[in-house]
C-alpha positions in Angstrom: 0.2 0.0 0.0 1.4 3.6 -0.8 1.7 6.0 2.1 -1.2 8.3 2.4 -0.4 10.2 5.5 3.3 11.1 4.9 4.4 14.1 3.2 7.8 13.8 1.5 9.7 17.3 0.9 11.1 18.0 -2.2 13.8 20.3 -0.7 15.5 20.6 2.8 17.4 23.5 4.7 20.7 23.6 6.4 18.6 24.4 9.5 16.5 21.4 9.2 19.5 19.1 8.8 21.2 20.6 11.9 18.0 20.2 13.7 18.0 16.3 12.9 21.8 15.6 14.0 23.3 16.0 10.9 21.6 13.1 9.5 21.1 12.7 5.7 18.7 9.6 6.4 15.7 10.9 3.6 13.2 9.3 5.9 13.9 11.2 8.8 12.7 14.6 7.0 9.2 12.9 5.8 6.4 14.6 7.6 2.9 12.8 9.0 -0.4 14.9 7.7 -2.8 14.2 10.0 -5.3 16.9 10.4 -7.0 15.7 13.7 -4.7 17.2 16.4 -6.2 16.0 18.9 -4.4 12.6 19.8 -2.6 10.3 22.3 0.4 8.5 22.1 0.8 4.6 22.1 2.3 4.8 25.1 -0.6 7.2 27.2 -2.7 4.4 26.7 -0.4 1.9 28.7 -1.5 1.4 32.4 2.1 1.6 33.3 5.3 2.2 31.6 7.0 -0.9 29.9 9.2 -3.3 31.7 11.7 -5.5 30.9 9.4 -8.8 32.2 7.0 -7.2 29.4 9.7 -8.3 26.6 9.9 -11.9 25.5 13.2 -14.1 26.0 15.5 -15.5 23.2 16.4 -19.1 23.8 18.7 -19.7 20.6 18.2 -22.1 17.9 20.3 -24.4 20.1 17.4 -25.3 22.1 14.6 -26.1 18.9 13.9 -29.5 19.5 11.3 -31.9 17.2 8.7 -32.4 19.9 8.1 -30.5 23.6 5.4 -29.4 25.5 6.6 -25.9 25.3 7.0 -23.4 22.5 8.4 -20.4 21.3 6.3 -17.7 19.6 8.4 -15.6 16.9 7.6 -12.7 15.0 6.6 -14.4 11.9 3.3 -15.2 13.9 2.5 -11.4 13.8 0.6 -10.6 10.6 -0.7 -7.7 9.2 -3.8 -9.3 7.7 -4.9 -11.2 10.6 -5.9 -9.6 14.3 -5.0 -13.1 15.7 -1.2 -14.7 16.1 -0.8 -17.6 13.7 0.2 -20.5 15.5 2.3 -22.9 12.8 5.2 -25.2 12.9 7.0 -22.2 11.1 5.7 -19.3 13.9 5.8 -21.3 16.8 8.6 -24.0 17.5 9.1 -26.8 20.4 11.7 -26.0 22.6 13.9 -27.4 25.6 11.1 -27.1 28.7 14.6 -26.3 30.9 15.1 -22.7 29.1 10.9 -22.0 29.0 10.5 -19.0 30.9 6.9 -18.6 31.7 5.2 -15.3 30.2 1.6 -16.1 31.4 0.2 -14.9 28.1 -3.9 -14.7 28.5 -6.6 -14.1 26.4 -6.8 -10.5 25.4 -3.1 -9.6 25.5 -1.6 -7.4 22.9 1.7 -8.3 21.4 3.4 -5.9 19.2 6.6 -6.7 17.2 9.6 -4.4 17.8 12.0 -5.9 15.0 11.8 -7.8 11.9 8.4 -6.9 11.3 8.1 -3.9 13.3 4.8 -2.7 14.7 2.7 -5.8 14.0 0.1 -6.3 16.5 -2.2 -9.5 17.7 -4.4 -10.0 20.5 -4.2 -13.3 21.6 -7.4 -15.4 21.5 -7.0 -17.9 24.4 -4.2 -18.1 27.1 -1.2 -20.0 26.0 0.6 -21.5 29.3 2.9 -23.5 27.4 4.1 -20.8 24.8 6.9 -17.8 25.7 7.7 -14.7 23.3 11.0 -14.1 21.5 12.8 -11.3 22.6 11.8 -9.2 20.0 8.0 -9.0 20.9 6.5 -6.8 23.9 3.2 -7.5 25.9 1.7 -4.4 26.0 -0.2 -3.6 29.5 -3.2 -2.1 28.3 -6.7 -2.0 30.3 -8.8 0.7 28.9 -9.7 1.3 25.5 -7.8 -1.8 23.9 -9.4 -2.8 21.3 -9.2 1.1 20.0 -5.5 0.8 20.5 -5.2 -2.5 18.5 -7.5 -1.0 15.9 -4.9 1.8 15.2 -2.0 0.2 15.1 -3.4 -2.2 12.8 -3.8 0.8 10.7 -1.9 2.5 7.6 -1.7 5.7 9.7 0.6 3.8 12.8 2.5 1.8 9.8 3.1 5.3 7.9 4.6 6.7 11.2 6.8 4.1 12.6 8.2 3.3 9.0 9.9 7.5 9.0 10.7 6.8 12.8 12.5 4.0 12.5 15.7 4.3 10.1 15.7 1.9 7.1 19.2 0.2 6.8 20.6 -3.2 5.1 20.5 -5.1 8.5 17.0 -6.2 10.2 15.2 -3.0 11.4 14.9 -2.3 15.5 12.0 0.0 16.8 13.3 -0.6 20.3 10.1 1.6 21.9 9.9 4.2 19.5 6.8 2.8 18.7 5.0 3.9 21.8 5.9 7.7 20.5 3.5 7.2 17.6 0.5 9.0 17.6 -3.4 7.5 17.8 -5.8 10.5 17.0 -9.0 10.8 18.9 -12.4 12.0 17.6 -14.0 15.1 17.9 -17.2 14.5 16.7 -19.5 12.3 18.8 -16.2 11.0 20.9 -17.8 8.6 23.2 -19.4 6.6 20.5 -17.3 6.8 17.4 -14.7 5.6 20.1 -17.3 2.2 21.0 -17.9 1.8 17.1 -14.7 1.3 16.7 -14.1 -1.0 19.6 -17.5 -2.7 18.7 -16.2 -3.4 14.9 -12.9 -4.4 16.0 -14.2 -7.0 18.5 -16.6 -8.0 15.8 -13.7 -8.6 13.8 -11.1 -10.3 16.0 -14.5 -12.7 17.2 -15.1 -13.7 13.1 -11.1 -14.6 13.3 -11.3 -16.8 16.3 -14.6 -18.8 14.7 -12.6 -18.7 11.8 -9.8 -20.9 13.2 -12.5 -22.9 15.5 -14.0 -23.7 12.2 -11.1 -25.1 10.7 -10.1 -27.3 13.5 -13.7 -28.9 13.7 -12.9 -29.5 10.0 -9.7 -31.6 10.4 -10.8 -32.8 13.7 -14.1 -34.4 11.8 -12.0 -36.1 9.3 -9.5 -37.4 11.8 -12.5 -38.6 13.6 -14.1 -40.2 10.5 -11.3 -42.4 9.7 -9.9 -43.2 12.9 -13.6 -44.6 13.8 -14.1 -46.6 10.6 -11.4 -48.6 10.0 -11.0 -52.1 8.7 -9.9 -55.0 10.8 -6.3 -54.5 9.2 -3.4 -53.0 11.1 -0.8 -51.0 9.5 2.7 -52.9 8.9 5.6 -51.2 7.0 7.3 -52.6 4.2 10.0 -51.5 1.9 9.1 -51.2 -1.7 8.9 -54.3 -3.7 10.5 -53.5 -8.0 7.2 -54.0 -8.9 5.4 -50.9 -6.7 8.9 -49.1 -8.1 8.0 -49.5 -11.4 4.5 -48.9 -11.2 4.9 -45.4 -9.2 7.4 -44.9 -11.8 9.5 -42.9 -8.6 12.5 -42.8 -6.5 12.3 -40.4 -3.7 12.5 -42.1 -1.0 10.1 -40.3 1.4 7.4 -41.2 -0.8 8.0 -45.2 0.2 9.0 -44.0 4.0 7.0 -45.5 7.1 6.1 -41.7 7.7 4.3 -41.6 4.2 2.5 -44.9 4.5 1.5 -44.8 8.3 0.2 -41.4 7.5 -1.9 -42.9 4.0 -2.9 -46.0 6.2 -5.9 -44.8 7.9 -7.2 -43.7 4.4 -6.6 -46.9 2.5 -8.0 -48.7 5.1 -11.2 -47.0 5.1 -14.2 -49.3 5.3 -16.0 -47.1 2.6 -12.9 -47.6 0.6 -11.2 -44.5 -1.4 -10.7 -42.9 -5.2 -7.9 -41.3 -6.6 -8.1 -37.2 -6.7 -8.6 -38.1 -10.6 -12.0 -40.0 -9.7 -13.9 -37.5 -7.6 -15.9 -36.1 -10.8 -13.6 -33.2 -10.8 -12.1 -31.6 -14.2 -8.5 -30.3 -14.2 -8.0 -26.7 -15.6 -4.0 -26.0 -15.5 -3.6 -22.2 -14.2 -3.0 -19.2 -16.8 0.8 -18.2 -17.2 0.7 -14.4 -16.8 4.1 -13.9 -17.9 4.1 -10.3 -19.4 6.0 -12.2 -22.9 2.5 -13.9 -23.3 0.1 -11.2 -22.5 2.1 -8.2 -24.2 0.6 -5.9 -21.4 0.7 -6.2 -18.0 -0.5 -3.7 -14.9 -0.4 -4.7 -11.7 -2.0 -2.7 -8.6 -3.5 -3.9 -5.3 -6.4 -1.9 -5.7 -9.2 -2.7 -7.7 -9.2 -0.8 -10.8 -12.0 -0.9 -13.3 -11.7 -3.4 -16.1 -8.8 -5.4 -14.3 -8.7 -9.0 -13.5 -9.0 -9.6 -9.7 -6.0 -12.2 -8.9 -5.6 -15.3 -6.3 -2.6 -17.0 -6.3 -1.3 -19.6 -3.7 0.5 -17.3 -1.5 -2.4 -15.6 -0.8 -4.8 -18.4 0.2 -4.4 -19.3 4.2 -4.8 -22.7 5.8 -8.4 -22.1 6.8 -9.5 -21.8 2.9 -9.7 -18.1 3.3 -7.5 -15.5 0.9 -5.6 -12.8 3.2 -5.9 -10.2 0.2 -6.1 -10.1 -3.5 -4.0 -8.6 -6.5 -5.5 -6.7 -9.5 -3.8 -7.3 -12.9 -4.6 -5.0 -16.0 -4.5 -6.6 -19.6 -6.4 -6.3 -22.9 -5.6 -10.5 -23.3 -8.4 -12.8 -22.7 -7.8 -14.7 -19.4 -10.2 -17.7 -18.6 -11.7 -16.7 -15.0 -12.3 -19.0 -12.0 -16.0 -20.6 -11.6 -18.1 -20.2 -8.8 -17.7 -24.0 -6.9 -14.1 -24.1 -8.3 -11.2 -26.0 -6.2 -7.8 -24.1 -6.3 -4.9 -26.3 -5.1 -1.5 -24.6 -5.1 0.9 -27.0 -6.8 3.9 -25.6 -6.0 5.4 -24.6 -2.4 2.3 -23.8 -0.3 -0.1 -27.2 -0.9 -2.8 -24.8 0.2 -6.3 -24.6 -1.2 -9.9 -23.3 -1.6 -13.0 -23.4 -3.0 -13.9 -20.4 -4.7 -17.7 -19.3 -3.6 -17.5 -15.7 -4.9 -20.4 -14.0 -7.4 -17.2 -12.2 -9.0 -16.9 -13.3 -12.4 -13.8 -11.7 -13.2 -11.3 -13.3 -10.7 -8.4 -15.4 -12.3 -5.4 -17.4 -11.1 -1.7 -18.0 -12.0 0.2 -21.2 -13.5 1.1 -21.9 -9.8 -2.9 -22.9 -8.9 -4.5 -25.6 -10.4 -8.2 -25.4 -10.8 -10.3 -28.5 -10.2 -13.7 -28.1 -11.4 -16.9 -30.0 -9.9 -18.1 -31.3 -13.3 -22.3 -31.4 -13.2 -23.7 -34.7 -12.2 -20.8 -36.2 -10.8 -19.6 -33.6 -7.6 -21.6 -32.1 -5.9 -20.8 -28.4 -4.2 -20.6 -30.3 -0.9 -18.7 -32.9 -2.2 -15.9 -30.3 -3.9 -15.6 -29.0 -0.2 -15.1 -31.7 1.2 -12.3 -33.0 -1.1 -10.6 -29.5 -0.5 -10.7 -30.1 3.0 -9.4 -33.5 3.0 -6.4 -31.9 0.9 -5.5 -29.5 3.4 -5.8 -32.5 6.0 -3.5 -34.1 4.2 -1.3 -31.3 3.9 -1.3 -30.3 8.2 -0.9 -33.7 9.0 1.9 -34.2 6.6 1.2 -36.2 3.8 1.4 -33.5 0.5 5.4 -33.1 1.7 5.8 -36.8 1.4 4.7 -37.0 -2.0 6.1 -33.6 -3.8 8.9 -33.3 -5.3 11.8 -31.1 -6.2 13.1 -28.0 -3.9 11.3 -24.8 -2.9 8.4 -26.5 -0.7 8.0 -29.3 -3.1 5.7 -29.1 -6.4 2.8 -31.8 -6.8 1.9 -31.7 -10.2 -1.5 -33.4 -11.6 0.7 -36.4 -12.8 0.6 -37.3 -9.3 -2.9 -37.1 -8.5 -4.0 -40.4 -9.4 -1.5 -41.4 -6.6 -3.6 -38.9 -3.8 -6.1 -41.1 -2.5 -9.4 -39.2 -1.3 -12.0 -41.3 1.1 -15.6 -41.9 0.1 -17.2 -40.2 3.0 -20.6 -40.8 3.5 -23.0 -37.9 2.0 -23.9 -36.9 5.8 -20.3 -36.6 6.7 -19.9 -34.7 3.3 -22.9 -32.4 4.8 -21.1 -31.9 7.9 -18.1 -30.6 6.6 -19.0 -28.5 3.6 -21.5 -26.4 6.4 -18.8 -25.7 8.7 -17.0 -24.3 5.2 -20.0 -22.5 3.8 -23.5 -22.0 5.2 -25.2 -20.2 2.2 -28.6 -20.2 3.9 -27.4 -17.6 6.4 -27.9 -13.9 5.7 -26.2 -10.8 6.6 -28.5 -8.3 7.4 -27.9 -5.6 10.4 -29.7 -2.2 9.2 -31.4 -1.7 12.9 -28.5 -2.3 14.8 -26.3 0.0 16.9 -23.4 -0.1 19.4 -25.2 -1.3 22.1 -26.8 -4.6 20.5 -24.6 -5.3 17.8 -22.1 -7.7 19.0 -24.9 -10.1 20.2 -27.0 -10.0 17.1 -23.4 -10.5 15.3 -22.9 -13.5 17.7 -26.3 -14.9 16.7 -25.4 -14.9 12.8 -21.7 -16.0 13.7 -23.1 -19.3 15.1 -24.7 -20.3 11.7 -22.2 -18.9 9.4 -19.5 -21.1 7.8 -15.9 -20.2 7.5 -16.6 -18.1 4.0 -19.7 -16.2 5.4 -17.2 -15.3 8.8 -14.3 -14.0 6.3 -16.8 -12.3 4.0 -18.3 -10.3 7.0 -15.1 -9.8 8.6 -13.8 -8.1 5.7 -16.8 -6.3 5.2 -16.4 -5.0 8.8 -12.5 -4.0 8.2 -13.6 -1.9 5.5 -16.0 0.1 7.7 -13.6 0.2 10.5 -10.7 1.7 7.9 -13.3 4.0 6.8 -13.8 5.3 10.2 -10.1 5.9 11.2 -9.4 7.7 8.1 -12.6 10.1 9.2 -10.8 10.2 12.6 -7.5 11.1 11.4 -8.9 13.3 9.0 -11.4 14.9 11.6 -14.6 14.0 10.0 -17.6 12.9 11.5 -17.9 9.0 11.4 -21.0 7.4 10.0 -21.8 4.9 12.8 -23.7 2.1 11.1 -23.5 -1.6 10.7 -25.0 -2.3 7.0 
């Protein structure tokens, strides 16, 4: 996103250079443009000054181990697209119990990064007694207006302030506690109600993100439970591959024939209702288009929608829960095949992440790294397509996808191997259960009559019926309203308080 609150001077005076301690860093001469002069500093929101005990502790990579009841949270867990921490195998590492430092991380705590991806902030969705944070993360002691502060630190106004307050260099940037001096505008018009509106919107977004993760975990648990409870009487026994098996699969990579891969696939192959290859699920393979400029002739890239541009989704933008963290847009006169409602997008290179496309937008495209698996009418229902996608994600998270990919840079699962990816033949009632957790088209989002006092209760009732797709779409809608409200506060304009 381009800076929108920063003014870059065309020239500077000798006097200003003296005032800045004779530094010639261009970022030191930028100005913050914020018409609203009524503000507090981030530090003013704290209930007390920061202490060393608010900062995490570095344990060193020598203390990382394969399994442990204790974990080390890295700054990678704090991402701009989420209000909650991303707890993954890359962001949260198991460590030696002897080096674990108890930090008493509680639901509602605010964590902010001071180094690397500086200024990223999250709110904890639950208690984490077995997690410690790195020395690049502060836990902020905030009691009053926590969600108001969280909303503004997530907004561009905070990021742009920090960008010119913290010098850029070739090495990792360090903000120390400079972020405490960033300005947080306070509304002048209808102050109390406006602050409450910002906090209610932020809390509603956080609630939806919590539920998205819960729905995602429910899907994975449902798949595991169905497989575990419906096994044939056979017991797993590892055997080294025979010559016939090597010839049949035409593969020599050891992981494919490993005990790990075979033990992980055994519950599917031993499932009492049987299983079929991905190529026999009633899906038509549509390779993603190449978007190279040599083929398109003209290509203009943009992070905001422009009339006539294509909306682009790539595997890197797809999250594990089957939502999209952000869209990109490209303009080209060349006609590109678009994604259709109900299509499965599968990232064959690196990510292995997938989603089912459920938007009404008919001008969205993918790239060559995302294959489309399109349901064939009469052979694959929407619920079955969603179930197949969720099983593929389950395979990714338990490690099966890593075992069957080839090549470097995260591996590559080309369509030529799809006949070796077996999908359990779940009964229709199980498919419907899984599909409803991902997408429930029956719920309607209508809150025209809501106000700041009753919106959260009404939204909670909606959330109880919504699937991951609906939760994500309504969270995106509320984020747009929140950003507009913050923009108006920054520019000293009245905020239109409404939820429709």
